[in-house]
C-alpha positions in Angstrom: -97.7 -50.4 38.5 -98.7 -53.7 40.6 -101.1 -56.2 40.2 -101.8 -59.3 42.6 -104.2 -61.8 42.8 -104.1 -65.5 45.0 -101.8 -67.2 43.2 -99.0 -64.1 42.2 -97.9 -60.7 42.3 -96.9 -59.4 38.9 -94.4 -56.3 39.2 -94.6 -54.2 36.0 -91.4 -51.5 35.8 -92.2 -49.1 33.1 -89.7 -46.6 31.8 -90.4 -44.0 29.2 -87.3 -42.6 27.1 -87.7 -39.1 24.8 -85.6 -37.1 23.2 -85.0 -34.0 24.9 -83.5 -30.7 22.8 -82.0 -27.8 24.2 -84.3 -24.6 23.5 -83.4 -22.3 21.4 -84.8 -19.6 18.7 -84.9 -22.0 16.2 -87.4 -24.8 17.9 -88.8 -26.8 14.9 -92.3 -28.3 14.6 -92.3 -31.2 13.1 -94.2 -34.0 15.6 -98.3 -34.4 14.3 -97.2 -31.7 11.6 -98.3 -32.8 8.3 -96.5 -31.2 5.3 -98.7 -29.5 3.2 -98.4 -27.5 -0.2 -98.1 -24.1 -0.9 -97.7 -21.2 -3.3 -96.3 -17.8 -2.7 -98.6 -15.2 -2.9 -96.2 -12.3 -3.5 -92.5 -12.0 -4.3 -90.4 -13.7 -1.2 -87.0 -14.1 -0.1 -85.4 -17.7 -0.1 -83.4 -18.1 2.8 -80.7 -20.6 4.4 -81.5 -20.0 7.9 -84.5 -18.9 10.1 -84.2 -14.9 10.1 -85.0 -11.7 8.1 -81.3 -10.3 8.2 -79.0 -13.0 6.9 -78.6 -16.2 4.8 -80.7 -15.2 1.7 -80.4 -17.2 -1.5 -82.6 -15.3 -3.5 -86.0 -14.7 -4.2 -89.1 -16.9 -5.2 -91.7 -15.0 -7.3 -95.4 -14.8 -7.1 -97.0 -18.0 -7.3 -94.3 -20.5 -6.8 -95.0 -23.7 -5.8 -93.3 -24.9 -2.9 -94.3 -27.8 -0.6 -94.3 -26.9 3.0 -92.2 -29.2 5.1 -92.6 -27.7 8.7 -92.5 -24.9 10.7 -89.9 -22.8 12.8 -90.9 -20.1 14.6 -92.6 -17.2 12.1 -91.1 -19.1 9.1 -91.7 -22.5 6.8 -89.5 -24.7 5.6 -90.0 -25.6 2.2 -88.7 -27.7 -0.7 -88.6 -26.3 -4.2 -90.0 -27.9 -7.5 -86.2 -28.2 -7.8 -86.1 -30.0 -4.7 -83.7 -27.1 -2.9 -84.4 -26.5 0.7 -85.0 -23.3 2.6 -87.0 -21.2 4.7 -89.5 -18.5 3.4 -91.8 -16.6 5.4 -95.2 -17.5 6.3 -97.0 -14.5 5.7 -96.0 -15.1 2.1 -96.9 -18.5 1.3 -101.0 -19.5 0.9 -101.6 -23.4 1.2 -102.9 -24.9 -2.2 -104.1 -28.7 -2.8 -101.5 -29.7 -5.9 -98.0 -30.3 -5.4 -94.8 -28.7 -7.4 -94.6 -30.6 -10.2 -90.8 -32.1 -9.9 -90.8 -32.3 -6.6 -89.0 -35.4 -4.9 -91.1 -37.2 -2.4 -90.9 -36.1 1.0 -90.7 -38.7 4.2 -91.0 -36.5 7.4 -89.8 -38.2 10.7 -90.2 -37.5 14.4 -87.4 -34.7 14.6 -84.8 -36.9 16.5 -81.5 -35.7 16.9 -78.3 -37.0 14.9 -74.4 -35.8 15.0 -71.6 -35.9 12.4 -69.8 -38.9 11.5 -66.8 -37.3 9.8 -66.7 -33.3 8.7 -69.9 -32.7 6.6 -71.2 -30.5 3.7 -74.4 -28.9 4.2 -76.0 -28.6 0.7 -78.9 -27.2 -0.3 -80.8 -30.0 -1.3 -80.8 -34.2 -1.3 -77.5 -34.4 -3.9 -74.0 -33.4 -4.4 -75.2 -31.1 -7.3 -76.6 -28.8 -4.8 -74.8 -26.0 -2.9 -72.4 -26.3 -0.5 -73.5 -24.5 2.7 -71.5 -24.8 4.9 -69.0 -27.3 6.5 -70.2 -28.9 9.7 -67.5 -30.3 12.3 -67.3 -34.3 13.3 -69.4 -34.3 16.0 -71.8 -31.8 15.0 -75.5 -32.8 16.3 -78.4 -31.1 14.1 -81.5 -32.0 14.4 -83.5 -34.3 11.7 -87.2 -33.5 10.5 -87.4 -35.8 7.2 -85.5 -37.0 3.9 -85.9 -37.1 0.4 -83.9 -40.5 -1.1 -80.7 -41.4 0.8 -80.2 -37.6 2.2 -81.8 -36.5 5.4 -83.2 -32.9 5.6 -81.8 -31.0 8.8 -81.9 -28.5 10.9 -78.8 -26.9 12.7 -78.9 -25.3 16.3 -78.0 -22.0 14.6 -80.8 -22.2 12.2 -79.8 -23.2 9.1 -81.7 -25.9 6.8 -80.2 -28.3 4.2 -79.4 -31.6 3.9 -77.1 -34.5 4.3 -76.2 -38.0 2.9 -78.2 -40.8 5.3 -74.6 -42.5 5.8 -72.9 -39.3 6.8 -75.1 -39.0 10.3 -74.9 -41.4 13.2 -76.9 -41.6 16.4 -76.9 -39.8 19.3 -77.3 -41.1 23.1 -81.6 -41.8 23.2 -81.7 -40.5 19.8 -84.8 -42.0 19.0 -88.0 -42.3 20.6 -87.4 -45.5 22.7 -89.1 -47.3 25.8 -88.1 -50.3 27.7 -90.2 -52.6 30.0 -89.5 -56.0 32.4 -91.3 -57.8 34.4 -90.8 -61.3 36.9 -93.8 -63.8 37.2 -94.0 -67.4 38.7 -95.2 -68.9 34.8 -92.7 -71.3 32.6 -91.7 -70.5 28.9 -93.2 -72.2 26.1 -91.1 -71.6 22.6 -90.9 -73.7 19.6 -87.7 -73.5 17.5 -88.0 -72.8 13.7 -88.9 -69.0 13.4 -89.4 -67.1 9.9 -88.3 -63.3 9.8 -88.3 -61.0 7.5 -84.7 -59.8 6.6 -85.2 -56.8 8.6 -86.6 -58.6 11.4 -83.3 -60.9 11.3 -81.0 -57.6 11.1 -82.5 -56.5 14.3 -82.2 -60.2 15.8 -78.1 -60.3 14.2 -77.5 -56.9 15.8 -79.0 -57.9 19.6 -77.5 -61.4 19.4 -73.9 -59.8 18.4 -74.2 -57.7 21.5 -74.4 -60.0 23.8 -71.7 -62.1 22.1 -69.4 -58.9 22.6 -70.4 -59.1 26.3 -70.2 -62.7 26.8 -73.6 -63.6 27.2 -75.1 -66.5 25.2 -77.0 -66.1 21.9 -81.1 -65.7 22.6 -82.9 -68.3 20.9 -85.9 -67.0 18.5 -89.6 -68.0 19.2 -92.0 -68.5 16.9 -95.0 -67.5 19.0 -92.6 -64.2 20.2 -91.9 -63.4 16.8 -95.7 -63.7 15.3 -96.6 -61.5 18.5 -93.8 -59.1 17.9 -94.9 -58.4 14.4 -98.6 -57.8 15.5 -97.6 -55.3 17.5 -94.9 -53.5 15.4 -98.0 -53.5 12.7 -100.9 -52.3 15.3 -98.5 -49.5 16.1 -98.2 -48.4 12.8 -102.0 -48.9 11.6 -103.7 -47.1 15.0 -100.8 -44.5 14.8 -99.7 -44.8 18.7 -96.6 -45.4 20.2 -96.8 -47.2 23.5 -96.4 -50.3 25.5 -100.1 -50.6 26.1 -102.1 -51.6 22.8 -105.3 -50.5 22.6 -105.7 -54.2 20.3 -103.3 -56.3 22.6 -103.1 -54.6 26.0 -100.0 -54.4 27.7 -97.5 -56.7 26.3 -97.6 -59.4 29.4 -101.5 -59.6 28.7 -100.6 -60.4 25.0 -98.3 -63.2 26.2 -100.6 -64.9 28.3 -103.3 -64.3 26.0 -101.9 -65.9 23.5 -100.3 -68.9 25.8 -97.1 -67.9 25.9 -96.1 -68.6 29.4 -92.8 -67.1 31.2 -91.0 -66.7 34.3 -89.8 -63.5 33.3 -90.3 -61.0 29.7 -89.6 -57.4 28.8 -90.0 -55.3 25.6 -88.2 -52.9 24.0 -89.6 -50.7 21.3 -88.3 -47.9 18.9 -89.5 -45.9 15.9 -86.5 -44.9 13.8 -85.5 -44.4 10.0 -82.7 -47.1 10.7 -83.0 -50.2 12.2 -78.6 -49.7 13.2 -79.3 -46.5 14.8 -82.5 -48.1 16.7 -80.2 -51.2 17.8 -77.5 -48.7 19.3 -80.1 -45.9 20.6 -80.9 -49.0 23.2 -77.2 -49.8 23.9 -76.5 -46.0 24.9 -80.0 -46.4 27.2 -79.2 -47.8 30.5 -82.9 -49.0 30.8 -83.0 -50.3 27.3 -79.6 -52.3 27.6 -81.0 -54.0 30.8 -83.0 -56.5 28.9 -80.6 -56.5 25.5 -78.4 -57.6 28.6 -79.7 -59.5 30.8 -79.0 -62.8 31.4 -82.8 -64.1 32.6 -83.9 -64.2 29.2 -83.4 -67.7 26.6 -85.6 -66.2 24.0 -86.3 -63.3 21.6 -88.8 -62.2 19.3 -89.0 -59.1 16.5 -91.4 -57.4 15.1 -90.6 -54.8 12.3 -93.1 -52.3 10.2 -92.7 -49.7 7.8 -93.8 -46.3 9.4 -94.6 -42.8 8.0 -93.9 -41.4 10.5 -90.3 -43.1 12.0 -89.3 -44.9 9.0 -89.4 -48.2 11.4 -91.3 -48.8 14.4 -89.3 -52.2 16.0 -90.3 -54.0 18.5 -88.0 -56.7 20.5 -90.0 -58.6 22.9 -88.0 -60.9 25.6 -89.1 -63.7 27.5 -86.7 -66.1 29.8 -87.8 -69.3 31.7 
C-alpha cells in the first residue's frame, strides 16, 4: 500500500497472521458461534467423542437442559447443569431460552490451538473431581474453544472433548490471532515521560522490554500519548467487535498517530486477541513478522493498550514509535 504527496512518501507493510488448523472430520465451529441453551427432545446418548459408535458416557433423559457451546459435524458440544462437557446428536436437542440451572459461566473464545506443557489429564469437566477421560502426552496439540473458571474446554485431534486446566497448556507458533504492521516516515517523534498504565498494560510492556533485554537491545520508553492511543484502539476493537489495523473510528494506526499530533520517523503496531497476556506476547515472539517490531532498534517508545474481550479474553495493542 503506497501513499504519495509532494513532501513525502509513506510505505505501509501489512501482514495478517491467521491460525491455520489441519482439516479433519472433527472440525469444530466456534468463530461467530454464540453459545445458546437447549433441551433434549428425547433420550439421547451423551458421548466424549463426536461419533455414533464409541465414547458413550451415559444417557441424557428427555427434557434435560444443556448449554450448547459449539457444533462439530452432526453433533453439539454441550455443558450440562452439573458442568460435565460432552457430545450429543443435534437431532435430539431443541433450543430454548433458559440456561440449565447450576451450570457455571462459560466464556467463548475464537478457537485457538495450544499444546500440553506436560503429560496432562483430559477431564470430563472443569475440576479435578470430574472423570479422567484420557492422558495426553507432552506437546500434544488441542483446540481451545472456551473456558469455565480456570479450565479450558478443548477438542483433541481425534475428536475427544473435555477440560484441561489453563496452566497446563502453552501457546503454539502463531496460536492466537495476531497481526503486525510497520511503516517509515520523515516526521519527528514527540512523547512525554510520565505514563500511567493498568496492571495488564504494565505486564505486556514489561514482557516486551524483557524480550528486548535478552537480545541485548535497549528498553523502550513508555509514551503518554502512545499509551493513550493504544488503549483507545483496544477499547474500540472490543466495542465495535472487529479485529483489524484499520479502525472504523480512527482509521489505520498511522492516521491515528498523525491526527493526534504524535510525530514519528518510524512507527508500527502489533495486535492480538488471546485469553493470556503472556501467550499473546509469546506468539508475537514466535512470529517472524511480529518480532520485527519487538526487536527493532529503530523504535524508542512503546504504548500498550489492553481491553477485556468477551470473544478473545483480551485484546492487546502495542504501538511502537521511533525518532
